[in-house]
C-alpha positions in Angstrom: 9.4 204.3 -7.8 10.3 208.0 -8.2 6.9 209.4 -7.3 5.4 206.3 -5.8 3.2 206.6 -2.7 2.2 204.6 0.3 -1.5 204.6 1.2 -1.6 204.8 4.9 -4.8 203.1 6.1 -5.2 201.9 9.6 -5.7 203.3 13.1 -5.9 207.1 13.8 -2.6 208.8 14.3 -2.4 209.7 18.0 1.0 210.9 18.6 4.4 211.7 17.1 5.5 208.1 17.4 2.6 207.1 15.1 3.7 209.7 12.6 7.3 208.5 12.7 6.2 204.9 12.3 4.2 205.9 9.2 7.2 207.8 7.8 9.4 204.8 8.5 7.1 202.5 6.6 7.1 204.9 3.6 10.9 205.2 3.7 11.3 201.5 3.9 9.1 200.9 0.8 10.8 203.7 -1.2 7.7 205.9 -1.3 8.2 209.6 -1.9 4.6 210.4 -0.8 2.3 209.2 1.9 -1.5 209.4 1.4 -3.2 209.7 4.7 -7.0 209.4 4.8 -8.5 212.3 6.6 -10.1 210.0 9.1 -6.7 209.0 10.4 -5.8 212.5 11.4 -5.9 213.6 15.0 -9.2 215.5 15.8 -7.3 218.8 16.3 -5.3 218.6 13.1 -7.5 221.3 11.5 -7.3 223.6 14.5 -4.2 225.4 13.5 -3.6 227.0 16.9 -2.9 223.6 18.4 0.2 223.1 16.3 -0.7 219.5 15.6 -0.8 220.1 11.8 2.5 221.9 11.9 4.2 219.2 13.9 2.9 216.4 11.6 3.7 218.2 8.3 7.1 219.3 9.5 8.1 215.6 10.2 7.2 214.7 6.6 9.2 217.7 5.3 12.2 216.8 7.5 12.3 213.4 5.8 11.6 214.8 2.4 8.4 212.7 2.0 5.3 214.4 0.6 2.1 214.2 2.6 -1.3 214.0 0.8 -4.3 214.3 3.0 -7.0 212.3 1.2 -10.7 213.0 1.7 -13.3 215.7 1.9 -11.9 218.8 3.6 -14.9 221.0 2.8 -16.2 221.4 6.3 -12.8 222.2 7.6 -12.2 224.8 4.9 -15.6 226.3 5.5 -15.1 226.6 9.3 -11.9 228.7 9.1 -10.5 231.3 6.7 -7.0 230.4 8.0 -7.4 226.7 7.3 -8.9 227.4 3.9 -5.9 229.7 3.0 -3.4 227.2 4.3 -5.0 224.4 2.2 -4.9 226.5 -0.9 -1.3 227.5 -0.4 -0.3 223.9 0.4 -1.9 222.7 -2.8 0.3 225.1 -4.7 3.4 223.6 -3.2 5.4 220.4 -3.5 5.2 218.8 0.0 1.7 218.9 1.3 -1.5 218.4 -0.8 -5.2 218.1 0.1 -6.8 215.8 -2.5 -10.3 214.3 -2.7 -9.2 210.8 -3.5 -6.4 208.6 -4.7 -7.3 209.3 -8.4 -6.7 213.0 -7.9 -3.4 212.2 -6.1 -2.3 209.9 -9.0 -3.1 212.6 -11.5 -1.1 215.2 -9.6 1.8 212.9 -9.2 1.7 212.0 -12.9 1.8 215.6 -13.8 5.1 216.1 -11.9 6.9 213.6 -14.2 
């Protein structure tokens, strides 16, 4: 499954071990992308000064697995110019995307093939 993805529902991600478990699950299933519902992210993910987003996204990049944050990010983008700029830039790239739903993710993945 060259651009297959793993939809990561479940409990909120609380620490690095949770993120690595998620990456391990994706790796084991052969997924190239992981779709994480926005509700599973740590509360301070969108506070860039905490470094939480950087730590999580770097783990995925290190393992060469794409990360798609799935859900409504409107309030986070509206609350911070830096977050909005980061999200726009990420969506132009190949490793981190912010998508509204699984259908948008599927469309983006299909366009890569």
